[in-house]
N, C-alpha and C positions, 0 to 999 in steps of 0.2 A: 526405467533403465534403457529401454529400447529407444525412446526419444532422446535420451542423453547420448546414446551411441550415434544416432543420426546427426546430432549437433557436432560431436567430436570428429566424425568422419568428414563433415563439411569443413570444419576448421582446418583439418589436416590436408584435405585433397580438393576442396571446393566442389565436391560431388555430393548431391543429395540422394541418399539411399532410401529405398522403400522400407517399410517396417520389417518385412520378412527378410530382406537383405541385411538389415542392421542387427537382426537377432544374433547372428554369429559373432559380430563385434561386441555386442553387449555381453554375450556368454563368455567370450574370451576375457574381457575385463573383469567379470565377476569371478572367473576361475583364478586369474592372477591375484586378485585381492584376497580370495579365500585361502589359497595355498601359500601365498607369499613367495611364489616362484620368482627367480631372478637369474640373470645371466644366460637365458635361453631365448631362442627365437620361436615365437608363437605365430601361427598363421590362421586367420579367419577368412573364409571364403564368402564373399558377399556377391549378390547378384540382383539384377533388376532395378528399375527406376520407375516403378509404378506408383508415383506420388502425385496426387492431385494438389493443385496450388491452394485450394481452399482448406486442405488438411494441414497445411503448414502452421496455421493458427493453433490447432490442437497440439501439434508437436512442440512448438515454441513455448507454450504454456507449461509443458511438462519436461522440457529438455534440461532445465537448470537443476541438476541434482544437488546443488549446494543450497537451494532455497528451502527454508524451513517455514512452515505455515503454523501459526498459533492463534488461539483466541485468548484474551486476557482481560481480567477485571482491574480497573483502576479507579481511584477516588474521583468523583465528579466535582473537581475544583480546579481553579487556575493553577498552572504549573505542573499538573500531573503528566501531560504529554511530554514535557521536557524531561522530567525525571525518568519516564519510561524509555525515551530515546537514548538518554545517557547510559542506560544499562546495556544497550545494544551497540552503540557507537564504539569503534570506527567501522563496524561491519555495515554493509549497505542494507538499508531498508528498501524492499522492492514493492511493498504494498502496505497501505494503511487506510482502513475504513472504519468510520465511527459516525453514529448519529445519537444525539442526546435523547435519553428516555427516562432517566432517573439515576439515583446513586445506589451502587457504583455503576460506572460506565463500562460497557462491553466493547472491546476493540478487536478487530480482525486484522492481523498483521503478518507479514512475511519478511524474512531477512536472509542474507547469504552468509553461511558459516563456512570456514575453510576446511573443516573436517568434522567427523562425528563428535570428537571430544570438544571441539570449539562450540558446537551446537549445545552440548550438555552444559558447558560452562555458562552460556548465555541464559539458559533456562534456570540454572541454579542461582545465578546472580539476580534474575528477576524475582525468584521466590524469596531470596534473602532480603530483597528490598521491599517486601510486603505485597508484591503483586501475585496474582494467581494464574500462571500460564497453563493453557490446555494445548497439548501438542496435537496438531491436525495434519501432520506430514503424511500420514498413511490413510487419511480420510478422503476417499474419492468423492463423496458427497460435498465436502467442503471445497474441493478443487473444481468440481464441475458445476455446482449450483450455488453453494453457500456464499462464495466470494462475490457473486453478482446480486445477492439478495440482502446483503447487510445494510442496515439502516432503516429505511422506511420513514413513516410519518412521525414527527415529534408532537407531543401534546401541546395544544395551543397555549397553555399556561407557561410553557418554557420558551416560546418563540415570539412573544410580544415585542421584544426589543432586538430581535435577531436581524442580522444583515448577512447576505450571501455574496461571496467574492470568488472569482477565479484568478489564480496567480500563475504566471509563467516565469521560470528562472532556469539558468544553465544547469544541466544534469551533471554536476561535478561533486566530488567527495566533500562532504561537510555543508553543502548548500541547504539541505533540509534542516540540519542542526542550527545554522545561522538564522534561518527563517523562524524556528521555534524559540531560539534563545533570545530573540529581540521582540517577541510578542509583549505588548503592554501587560503588566501584571494584573490590572483591573479588568481585563477582558477575558471572558470565559469562552473557549472554543466549543461550539455546540454541534458542529459537523466537520468532518475531515475526510477527504478521499484523495488518495494518491496511489498511482500504479506505475511502476517503471516499465517502459516499453523499449528501452535501449536507444531512445532518441537523444538528440543533443539538448533538447529542451524538456523540462519537466512541467507538467500541468497539474495543479492542485486546486481542488474545490474546498473552500473553507467557509464556515458560518461562525459569526461571533455574536455573543449576547452583548449589546452595546446600549447601556442606559444613557440617557441624555447627557449626563455629566462626563461620560467617557468618550463622547464623540470627538472632541479635540485631540485626545490621545490617539484615537484610531487614525485620524487624518495625518497626524505627525508620523505615525508608523507607516502609513501608505507612502508618504513623501520620502521617508528613509529608504523604503524598499525600492522605490523608483531610482533613487540616487545610487543604489547598489546593483542596478541592472535587472531588477525584478519588474515584471509587467503585471498590472492588475486591472480587473474590470468588475464592477459591481453587477451581480446577477439577481438581486432581490426582486426585480420586476419580471424575471424570466418565467414563462408559463410552466416550465418543468418543475421549478421550485414549488410553486403553488399546487401543482397537480399531484406530485409524488412525494414531496418532503414535508408538507404541512398537514396538520389534522384538519379535516373539513369543518367549516364553521356553519353551524345551523342557524344562528342568529344573523339574519341578513343585514342588521343595522351595524354590525361590527365589520371592520375591514377583513377581507379574506387572507391577506398577507401583509406583513409590515411594509411601510413605505420605504423607498430608498433613502439612504442617509448621506450619500455623497452628492455634491452639486456641481462637479466639474469633471 
């Protein structure tokens, strides 16, 4: 709430308050919400600008009080991502992290709700659709550490036909839905990482399970994305992929990671 007050004060006055100075503004807002007071003038005395530039990252991660953080189980099969997103749309999804590990799949996700009731409506809709959401909005462990540790190495048996791609597209309403809605039905997503940073361009890391017969479909999909303004780059050969996202291969006669599947 204090971080939210720092953001609100900046939006109103273009002044960055220190946390102690923003405490009064946060308390005033809380008082007004709790009592329902109206038609009166309330004054919060703020002081100080003892704010380090490096601390702004901490503040910005916690300033969006409309952001709801959840963990959710979904079936490990093509189309599940789209069904999940349709339960949340048209609300903004601000974070989406997943790595294949077995069935069901565990997703780490955050979205922006307009109010408490709107947030409850989304959670109820997810439950009614057969998903199992776990509310993490009050979990400091999830916000501070968990969101950065989601995923890890996938079993080698699930990554033999995997290909890793990085995509860029305009950060506009519905862009993520269009991206998911046009995924070829035969391709299973085995990794997905997206985080909104308030920039004009969104960057998404995605891995697909691509058997040989599905490669033409993937290439057609990549061409379609390029025609719609999406940029892509295959990252299957990237050392980060092999070092942090793939299970170590003990048998040295087997390739450590799948070969790239695009040739242009």
